[in-house]
Legacy VTK file of the C-alpha trace (Angstrom):
# vtk DataFile Version 3.0
C-alpha trace
ASCII
DATASET POLYDATA
POINTS 411 float
187.570 189.636 37.883
186.875 192.798 39.877
189.625 195.384 39.876
191.035 196.150 43.325
191.812 199.794 43.941
194.806 200.224 46.243
196.084 203.280 48.031
199.655 203.364 49.294
200.175 205.021 52.670
203.859 205.842 52.900
206.186 206.443 49.956
209.476 205.759 51.694
211.960 202.998 50.966
209.583 200.093 51.657
206.481 201.696 50.198
208.290 202.602 47.001
209.956 199.201 46.678
206.771 197.177 47.053
204.719 199.498 44.880
207.027 199.467 41.889
208.291 195.919 42.370
205.061 194.097 43.220
201.808 196.071 43.175
202.345 197.528 39.706
202.597 193.999 38.322
199.630 192.335 40.024
196.686 191.485 37.782
193.560 193.614 38.225
195.198 195.865 40.815
195.176 199.619 40.286
197.021 202.072 42.507
194.680 205.038 42.746
196.349 207.091 45.477
199.649 207.629 47.277
200.150 209.566 50.502
203.239 210.674 52.360
203.911 213.610 54.713
206.693 214.548 52.284
204.789 215.410 49.138
207.840 215.111 46.900
208.190 211.448 47.872
204.552 210.774 46.985
204.936 212.653 43.695
208.028 210.641 42.819
206.255 207.346 43.444
203.182 208.477 41.515
205.464 209.122 38.550
206.935 205.642 38.819
203.457 204.098 38.896
202.390 206.110 35.868
205.477 205.014 33.959
204.869 201.354 34.783
201.087 201.197 34.417
199.994 204.205 32.373
197.793 205.438 35.220
198.864 208.227 37.563
197.604 207.940 41.172
196.401 210.979 43.046
198.831 212.400 45.600
198.082 213.309 49.215
200.034 214.274 52.311
197.412 212.813 54.658
196.276 209.178 54.588
192.867 209.842 56.129
192.030 212.499 53.538
193.094 210.112 50.781
190.977 207.208 52.084
187.918 209.424 52.545
188.261 210.969 49.090
189.096 207.879 47.037
187.208 205.163 48.963
189.652 202.424 47.914
189.322 198.681 48.367
192.721 198.280 50.037
195.135 200.435 51.996
198.743 199.286 51.888
200.278 200.772 55.055
204.015 201.394 54.802
204.333 204.490 56.968
206.802 205.004 59.829
206.838 202.413 62.620
205.069 204.696 65.059
202.138 205.367 62.722
201.481 201.884 61.253
198.732 201.025 63.713
197.102 204.456 63.652
196.765 204.373 59.855
195.612 200.737 59.825
192.943 201.441 62.438
191.744 204.447 60.458
191.444 202.399 57.273
189.517 199.582 58.957
187.145 202.111 60.514
186.449 203.341 56.971
185.750 199.777 55.790
188.973 199.539 53.789
190.947 196.277 53.782
194.447 196.628 55.214
197.821 195.209 54.272
200.059 196.526 57.071
203.835 196.489 56.982
205.968 195.259 59.865
207.536 197.064 62.796
207.509 197.023 66.559
204.773 198.444 68.785
205.313 201.204 71.330
202.725 200.028 73.851
200.151 197.426 74.753
197.443 199.997 74.049
198.654 200.224 70.453
198.376 196.466 69.977
194.967 196.300 71.639
193.616 199.114 69.466
194.536 197.104 66.379
192.868 193.944 67.682
189.773 195.708 69.009
189.230 197.620 65.761
189.408 194.430 63.726
187.089 192.574 66.108
184.608 195.450 65.842
184.749 195.930 62.071
185.861 192.491 60.776
187.452 194.324 57.861
190.081 192.104 56.162
193.520 192.707 57.686
196.877 191.089 56.978
200.223 191.686 58.635
202.736 191.752 55.772
205.614 189.802 57.282
207.314 188.784 54.066
209.809 186.404 55.694
206.916 184.044 56.457
206.766 183.512 52.679
210.490 183.132 52.071
211.952 179.883 50.776
214.074 178.996 53.808
211.398 179.755 56.376
208.714 177.806 54.504
211.145 174.945 53.958
211.838 174.755 57.698
208.106 174.913 58.406
207.459 172.095 55.941
210.144 169.949 57.563
208.558 170.570 60.967
205.048 169.743 59.778
206.359 166.506 58.274
207.976 165.457 61.527
211.608 165.734 60.444
212.586 167.537 63.650
210.500 165.383 65.979
209.295 167.522 68.878
210.656 171.042 68.450
212.093 172.424 71.689
214.093 175.504 70.646
214.117 178.069 67.862
216.465 180.970 67.236
216.274 183.902 64.860
217.961 187.249 64.329
217.754 190.510 62.506
221.409 190.854 61.633
221.741 193.769 59.238
224.339 196.532 59.103
222.065 199.585 59.192
224.627 202.142 60.351
224.394 204.218 57.186
220.607 204.111 57.010
220.252 205.095 60.662
222.996 207.716 60.832
221.799 209.556 57.725
218.187 209.503 58.934
217.824 213.277 59.258
219.419 213.884 55.878
217.342 211.203 54.125
214.178 211.875 56.172
214.108 208.402 57.691
212.584 207.736 61.120
215.026 205.103 62.419
217.545 207.674 63.732
214.999 208.968 66.231
214.379 205.468 67.546
218.061 204.600 67.898
218.686 207.886 69.670
215.981 207.507 72.302
215.010 203.826 72.744
216.754 200.583 73.691
214.751 197.507 72.702
214.305 194.669 70.245
213.062 197.212 67.716
212.487 194.972 64.691
211.501 191.474 65.856
209.046 190.154 63.306
211.320 189.017 60.452
212.783 186.318 62.637
209.938 185.840 65.105
207.047 185.552 62.641
208.185 182.327 60.939
209.114 180.839 64.320
205.677 181.629 65.725
204.008 179.904 62.780
206.200 176.849 63.286
205.375 176.714 67.023
201.643 177.373 66.484
201.673 180.576 68.520
198.088 181.899 68.906
196.844 178.510 67.712
197.217 176.062 70.579
200.330 177.708 71.995
201.375 181.180 73.089
204.346 183.212 74.233
204.192 183.518 78.019
207.129 185.673 79.123
210.392 187.202 77.978
213.623 188.619 79.252
215.957 190.927 77.302
219.574 191.955 77.776
221.559 194.536 75.846
225.171 195.352 75.084
226.492 198.896 75.276
225.870 201.262 72.346
229.099 202.135 70.530
228.559 201.146 66.888
226.816 204.275 65.659
229.073 206.551 67.713
232.158 205.050 66.052
230.531 205.167 62.601
229.786 208.913 62.596
233.191 210.113 63.817
234.930 210.515 60.423
231.951 211.931 58.483
231.865 215.756 58.307
228.199 215.830 57.276
227.360 213.995 60.531
229.347 216.348 62.758
226.254 217.114 64.824
225.987 213.430 65.845
229.570 212.989 67.068
228.739 213.594 70.717
225.301 212.010 70.728
224.775 209.190 73.198
222.709 206.644 71.303
220.262 204.657 73.423
219.969 201.563 71.257
222.361 198.803 72.320
224.454 197.351 69.519
223.262 193.812 70.285
220.022 192.971 72.087
219.236 189.379 73.066
215.698 188.306 73.972
214.602 184.954 75.385
210.916 184.022 75.103
209.266 181.163 76.974
206.251 179.474 75.372
203.314 177.844 77.145
204.037 174.465 75.558
207.610 174.548 76.837
209.590 175.740 73.815
212.267 178.429 74.106
212.738 181.160 71.485
215.848 183.324 71.289
216.036 186.520 69.244
219.007 188.717 68.425
218.975 192.311 67.146
222.353 193.250 65.637
222.158 196.291 63.361
224.888 198.793 64.331
228.100 196.798 63.954
229.965 195.642 60.815
228.419 192.388 59.572
226.787 190.503 56.717
223.012 190.085 56.563
221.446 187.077 58.284
218.252 186.000 60.009
220.004 182.984 61.571
216.883 180.797 61.585
217.598 177.692 63.646
215.110 174.964 64.564
216.090 172.245 67.070
214.064 169.139 67.838
214.355 165.645 69.249
215.047 164.120 65.820
216.971 166.829 63.999
217.645 170.468 63.324
217.802 173.094 60.580
220.268 175.950 60.279
219.660 178.740 57.780
223.187 180.171 57.776
224.714 176.865 56.712
221.604 175.916 54.674
221.670 172.536 56.306
219.501 169.811 57.778
220.874 167.445 60.402
218.899 164.300 61.258
219.491 161.963 64.152
221.750 159.167 62.943
223.079 161.001 59.876
226.603 160.927 61.290
227.664 159.343 64.529
231.040 161.046 64.836
232.889 164.023 63.452
236.486 164.891 62.937
236.467 168.052 65.049
239.538 169.411 63.298
238.288 168.855 59.746
234.703 169.751 60.540
231.671 168.369 58.749
231.812 169.498 55.134
229.113 167.004 54.162
226.653 168.901 56.326
226.951 172.423 54.895
224.469 173.325 52.139
222.871 169.884 52.156
219.322 171.302 52.382
218.744 171.262 48.584
218.615 167.463 48.641
215.353 167.793 50.573
213.777 170.434 48.318
211.973 168.063 45.935
209.958 166.569 48.797
209.560 169.419 51.234
209.754 172.741 49.404
206.375 174.340 48.534
205.423 174.389 44.852
205.943 178.134 44.452
209.595 177.927 45.460
210.298 174.783 43.436
208.814 176.385 40.326
209.720 180.062 40.813
210.564 181.943 37.618
213.373 184.428 37.083
210.770 187.156 36.624
209.187 186.356 39.975
212.590 186.398 41.677
212.972 190.024 40.635
209.757 191.072 42.387
211.085 191.989 45.785
213.516 190.140 48.072
214.038 187.238 45.714
210.322 186.676 45.142
208.962 186.500 48.676
207.324 189.938 48.425
205.450 188.894 45.308
204.404 185.580 46.884
203.191 187.388 49.992
201.039 189.921 48.140
199.698 187.272 45.774
198.409 185.368 48.809
196.943 188.539 50.305
195.076 189.450 47.119
193.810 185.882 46.613
192.539 185.662 50.201
190.833 189.038 49.835
189.134 188.097 46.560
188.027 184.691 47.857
186.820 185.988 51.218
189.160 183.634 53.043
190.971 184.021 56.348
194.127 186.103 55.981
197.392 184.121 56.158
198.759 186.364 58.939
196.017 187.900 61.052
195.585 190.705 63.551
196.378 188.476 66.545
199.699 187.539 64.971
200.439 191.204 64.326
199.740 192.202 67.927
201.717 189.352 69.482
204.781 189.781 67.290
204.854 193.588 67.453
204.459 193.511 71.239
207.963 192.103 71.654
209.380 195.580 71.021
207.759 197.397 73.921
208.047 194.337 76.172
211.787 194.082 75.544
212.124 197.807 76.219
210.352 197.285 79.530
212.556 194.321 80.441
215.741 196.238 79.650
214.588 199.272 81.631
214.201 196.966 84.647
217.677 195.505 84.312
216.672 192.404 82.371
213.610 191.487 84.417
211.115 188.854 83.288
208.064 190.432 81.621
204.758 188.713 80.876
203.562 188.570 77.261
199.848 189.440 76.895
197.413 187.060 75.249
195.742 189.208 72.622
193.347 186.407 71.638
191.527 186.590 74.987
192.009 182.872 75.547
190.849 181.871 72.065
194.330 180.550 71.227
193.436 177.409 73.175
190.890 176.322 70.569
192.126 178.060 67.412
193.222 175.506 64.811
196.827 175.604 63.549
196.967 177.169 60.103
199.960 177.738 57.843
200.334 180.703 55.505
200.171 178.389 52.483
199.466 174.732 51.758
202.609 172.733 52.456
203.773 169.420 50.959
202.623 166.357 52.880
205.148 163.552 52.582
204.159 160.017 53.499
206.092 158.628 56.419
LINES 1 412
411 0 1 2 3 4 5 6 7 8 9 10 11 12 13 14 15 16 17 18 19 20 21 22 23 24 25 26 27 28 29 30 31 32 33 34 35 36 37 38 39 40 41 42 43 44 45 46 47 48 49 50 51 52 53 54 55 56 57 58 59 60 61 62 63 64 65 66 67 68 69 70 71 72 73 74 75 76 77 78 79 80 81 82 83 84 85 86 87 88 89 90 91 92 93 94 95 96 97 98 99 100 101 102 103 104 105 106 107 108 109 110 111 112 113 114 115 116 117 118 119 120 121 122 123 124 125 126 127 128 129 130 131 132 133 134 135 136 137 138 139 140 141 142 143 144 145 146 147 148 149 150 151 152 153 154 155 156 157 158 159 160 161 162 163 164 165 166 167 168 169 170 171 172 173 174 175 176 177 178 179 180 181 182 183 184 185 186 187 188 189 190 191 192 193 194 195 196 197 198 199 200 201 202 203 204 205 206 207 208 209 210 211 212 213 214 215 216 217 218 219 220 221 222 223 224 225 226 227 228 229 230 231 232 233 234 235 236 237 238 239 240 241 242 243 244 245 246 247 248 249 250 251 252 253 254 255 256 257 258 259 260 261 262 263 264 265 266 267 268 269 270 271 272 273 274 275 276 277 278 279 280 281 282 283 284 285 286 287 288 289 290 291 292 293 294 295 296 297 298 299 300 301 302 303 304 305 306 307 308 309 310 311 312 313 314 315 316 317 318 319 320 321 322 323 324 325 326 327 328 329 330 331 332 333 334 335 336 337 338 339 340 341 342 343 344 345 346 347 348 349 350 351 352 353 354 355 356 357 358 359 360 361 362 363 364 365 366 367 368 369 370 371 372 373 374 375 376 377 378 379 380 381 382 383 384 385 386 387 388 389 390 391 392 393 394 395 396 397 398 399 400 401 402 403 404 405 406 407 408 409 410
């Protein structure tokens, strides 16, 4: 089997985590170069790779120089949000396959440049939305494909994650999020929740997002967080632009409604809140539960419905994909409970076999676009904004395709 030479563009938190947790353990993958504007970060990651694999990658501060010098097979793009597309476009123009990390787009032009470059070069490209490979999201997708929900009419998802420390210490830790939260108000990180929903609703494959409207709360979470921290004295009077909670409603051509929630600057536990509602049933990620029409006719409102919570495992044998039914403890350790490993395994296999990528450039453009579209809606007081069709009408005839083969259960 041919060895695949990877370069890693971006040695920050995500780049480092994936490199040491996943890429170093993939068969016939060699990391030959690492770039980061902060050379010490690239040097640190190169040392980790050498310790794990016995081979030390070359270090660069510029991704273009690295790609031109090393001529790799794959560029893993884990740079800052604002430079993802620029680096991915550069790599494709050099004939290098791209695995691009997630984030929101700043403009329609950014999304179109990604699509147009791929259409011109046809260089393999995959958008690395790991939540599309997670157990819960694939389980919900499998239930939908097997008709458990009937006709799906509504889906909800969230990025609920207390990021106050990560954002507030951005200057100190050289992390880009602080700049965004200081100057922009938008749904800045939509794809973890939106990606799996779009696959379930066949967005870009017979269906598309037509319009959205966003509303935002005031921004007080970060201001309150920095008040008692001497090292953050310079932030105490800053007026942060990013609302603490941003809600976005998306209308689909086939009539479904999607709701998204960004909630990252208030005290909370982590959740993506995946909810799927249909004419025959629903799934709720937070309660890990499946409710089917006729399961229970009545409830005791006072006592609740204890039977319902965490009942999803009873459906796993039939509807959970093989990988998640048979996952090993070693695989669980390879990034976010195993979904990072599963994601990159599918990317590498598709690349080797010359197959269509599980998450393509049209998905990337459509999902990333929600960021700048929500920013536009908020700037206009919550006005309705049209969502572009980046497929140029091809979505009407594109065949639905899931990221992996799902169980098919006889009715």
